[in-house]
N, C-alpha and C positions, 0 to 999 in steps of 0.2 A: 305891818303893812300888808294889804291883800295883794296877791300876785295877779298879774294880768291873765285873763282867760280869753284867748281868741284862737284863730285857726292855726297859729304857730305854737300853741301850748302843747307840751308833751308830758304825759304822766308816766312815771316809772317806779320800779321796785328794784332796790339794790340787794343782792344776795351775797353771802359769804359761802361759797361752795364747799370749802374745807370744813367749816363748822356747821353747815346746813342751817344757817340763821339768816333772818331778815335784818339787814343793817339799817335800811332807811326806805321810806317811800315819800315821794314828793312830786312836784310838777315844776316845770320851768319852760322858758322859751327855747324853741328849736335851735336858734343860732348860738345860744349859750351852752347847750348840751353837746354840740358837735365837737368842740375842742377839749372837753373834759376827759381826764383819765382817772380811773379809779385807783385807790391807794394800793391795792394788792393784785397780783395775777389771779388770786382765788376769788376776787370780787367780780360779779357779773351783773349787768343791768338788763332788766326786762322791761319793755315798754308795754303799757296797758292802755286800754281805751278809757275814755272819760267815765263811762258807766262802771267799768270794772274797778277803777280807782275809787269812785264814790261808794261802791258797795263794800270795799275793803275798809274805808274810813268809817262807814256806818257800823260795820261789824266790830271794829275796834272800840268804838264808843259804847256799844251794847255790852261788850265784855268788860269794859273798864268800870261799869257802874256797880 
């Protein structure tokens, strides 16, 4: 199912600061993200612009080929 993309969509990158690894990147609606807690105190969420998020996805696809 395709996620809704509107003015309340937020794009993010989840990092594990202890291991210095990317855990996940995704997007979701603002009201859903507000109450979320990450699994560990070493995990940190960074919000991205839509353009930054799509650039990350494109680069990932290029490297995956």
